[in-house]
C-alpha positions as CSV (number, residue, x, y, z in Angstrom):
1,M,10.2,-8.3,23.0
2,H,11.2,-8.9,19.6
3,R,9.2,-7.9,16.8
4,F,8.8,-9.7,13.1
5,F,9.7,-7.0,10.0
6,V,9.7,-8.2,6.6
7,Y,11.9,-5.1,4.7
8,A,10.3,-6.7,1.3
9,K,10.6,-4.2,-2.0
10,F,7.6,-3.8,-4.9
11,E,11.0,-3.8,-6.9
12,V,14.5,-2.2,-7.4
13,I,14.5,1.4,-8.2
14,D,17.3,2.8,-10.6
15,L,17.0,5.8,-10.7
16,K,16.0,5.7,-14.8
17,P,13.1,7.7,-16.0
18,I,9.5,6.5,-15.8
19,D,6.8,6.2,-17.6
20,D,3.0,6.2,-17.5
21,N,2.9,2.9,-17.9
22,Q,5.6,2.1,-15.3
23,M,4.1,4.6,-12.6
24,L,0.7,2.8,-13.2
25,Q,1.7,-0.8,-12.8
26,F,3.4,0.6,-9.6
27,I,0.3,2.5,-8.3
28,S,-1.6,-0.9,-9.2
29,K,0.8,-2.8,-7.1
30,C,1.1,-0.7,-3.8
31,G,-3.4,-0.4,-4.1
32,E,-3.4,-4.2,-3.9
33,M,-0.6,-4.7,-1.7
34,G,-3.2,-1.7,0.8
35,V,-6.1,-4.3,-0.2
36,R,-4.7,-7.2,0.7
37,N,-2.9,-6.5,4.0
38,I,-5.7,-5.0,5.7
39,G,-8.0,-7.6,4.6
40,R,-5.0,-9.9,6.5
41,V,-4.7,-8.0,9.7
42,L,-9.2,-7.3,9.5
43,A,-9.7,-11.0,9.5
44,Y,-8.7,-10.8,13.6
45,P,-10.8,-9.3,16.3
46,M,-10.0,-6.0,17.0
47,A,-11.6,-2.4,18.2
48,S,-14.8,-1.6,16.3
49,D,-13.3,2.0,15.5
50,I,-9.8,0.5,14.5
51,R,-11.4,-2.1,12.7
52,K,-13.8,0.9,11.0
53,D,-10.7,3.2,10.5
54,L,-9.3,0.2,8.7
55,C,-11.9,-0.8,6.4
56,E,-12.2,3.1,4.9
57,Q,-8.9,3.3,4.1
58,R,-9.3,-0.1,2.2
59,E,-11.8,0.7,0.2
60,E,-9.4,4.1,-0.5
61,Y,-6.9,1.1,-1.6
62,R,-9.7,-0.9,-3.6
63,N,-10.8,2.4,-5.4
64,I,-6.6,3.4,-6.5
65,Y,-6.2,-0.4,-7.5
66,E,-9.4,-0.3,-9.8
67,R,-8.8,2.8,-11.6
68,S,-5.2,2.4,-12.4
69,R,-5.6,-1.2,-13.3
70,N,-8.7,0.3,-15.5
71,M,-6.4,2.9,-17.3
72,L,-3.6,0.2,-17.8
73,R,-6.4,-2.0,-18.9
74,H,-7.4,1.1,-21.5
75,R,-4.0,2.2,-22.5
76,G,-3.7,-1.9,-24.2
77,Q,-1.9,-2.6,-21.2
78,R,-2.2,-6.4,-19.1
79,P,-2.1,-5.4,-14.9
80,K,0.5,-7.3,-13.4
81,G,-0.3,-8.9,-9.9
82,L,2.0,-8.6,-6.9
83,H,5.2,-10.9,-7.0
84,P,4.2,-14.2,-5.2
85,A,7.0,-14.0,-3.1
86,L,5.9,-10.6,-2.2
87,N,2.5,-12.0,-1.6
88,L,3.9,-14.2,1.1
89,A,6.0,-12.2,2.7
90,S,3.6,-9.9,3.6
91,A,1.0,-13.0,4.5
92,I,3.7,-14.2,7.4
93,H,4.5,-10.6,8.3
94,V,0.9,-9.4,9.2
95,K,0.8,-12.8,10.7
96,A,3.7,-12.6,12.6
97,E,2.8,-8.5,14.0
98,M,-0.6,-9.6,14.7
99,R,0.7,-12.8,17.0
100,H,2.4,-10.4,19.0
101,D,0.3,-7.9,19.3
102,R,-3.2,-7.4,18.9
103,S,-4.1,-4.6,20.5
104,S,-5.2,-1.1,18.6
105,G,-1.5,0.3,19.4
106,G,0.3,-3.2,17.7
107,I,-2.2,-2.8,15.1
108,A,-1.3,1.4,14.6
109,D,2.1,0.8,15.3
110,M,1.6,-2.1,11.9
111,M,0.1,0.0,9.9
112,I,1.6,3.6,9.7
113,H,5.4,1.3,9.4
114,G,3.5,0.2,6.1
115,N,2.2,3.7,5.2
116,K,5.6,4.5,5.4
117,L,7.1,2.7,3.1
118,G,4.8,2.4,0.6
119,L,5.1,6.9,1.2
120,K,8.8,6.2,0.7
121,K,8.4,4.0,-2.3
122,S,5.4,6.5,-3.6
123,I,7.6,9.4,-3.2
124,Q,11.0,7.9,-4.7
125,R,8.2,6.6,-8.0
126,L,6.9,10.6,-8.3
127,S,10.3,12.1,-8.4
128,H,11.8,9.9,-11.0
129,Y,8.2,9.8,-13.2
130,R,8.7,11.9,-17.1
131,G,5.2,10.5,-18.0
132,H,2.8,13.3,-19.5
133,S,-0.4,12.2,-18.4
134,E,-2.0,14.4,-15.6
135,P,-4.4,11.5,-14.7
136,V,-1.7,9.3,-14.0
137,R,0.3,11.8,-11.8
138,T,-3.0,13.3,-10.0
139,L,-3.2,8.8,-9.4
140,A,0.4,8.7,-7.8
141,V,-0.6,11.8,-6.4
142,E,-3.4,10.7,-4.6
143,L,-2.0,7.5,-3.7
144,M,0.8,9.0,-1.7
145,R,-3.1,11.1,0.4
146,V,-4.2,7.7,1.1
147,E,-0.5,6.7,2.5
148,K,-0.1,9.8,4.5
149,N,-3.7,10.1,5.9
150,G,-3.3,6.3,7.2
151,I,-0.3,7.3,9.3
152,E,-1.9,10.4,10.8
153,V,-5.3,8.2,11.4
154,M,-3.2,5.7,13.0
155,K,-1.1,7.8,15.1
156,N,-5.0,8.0,17.4
157,Y,-4.3,4.7,18.6
158,L,-1.2,5.1,19.3
């Protein structure tokens, strides 16, 4: 049995300090990635209990995505979307994984993998964050909470 994994990075982390706007752009991209990929998974038939949990998690990502974009606009910044290549790679990955295993356990495994990757990137970003905005820091921590919660909820399906 072969598993298909696409390891795509949001962008290279070069260990430089990250300001408020850079952190918000990262949070926005993570939120968009969560909304899009969960939406792709939800396009397939699945058990109602995991569907409900995925819908709830997608709403959490949507909330973070919208709040980060609003904060950027409030600062006079234009929110950047996902890079088209990353978006395409994610779509291909979800399609391959769902073709391979549509069971609740298979879906949970894929979601946990994505949450772990997002959590790792969030921890890296937050450790290099040098901004002074408490709302930005709070939103970054909330993103990490959503990632951790996603892992815990999906563990129930393994």
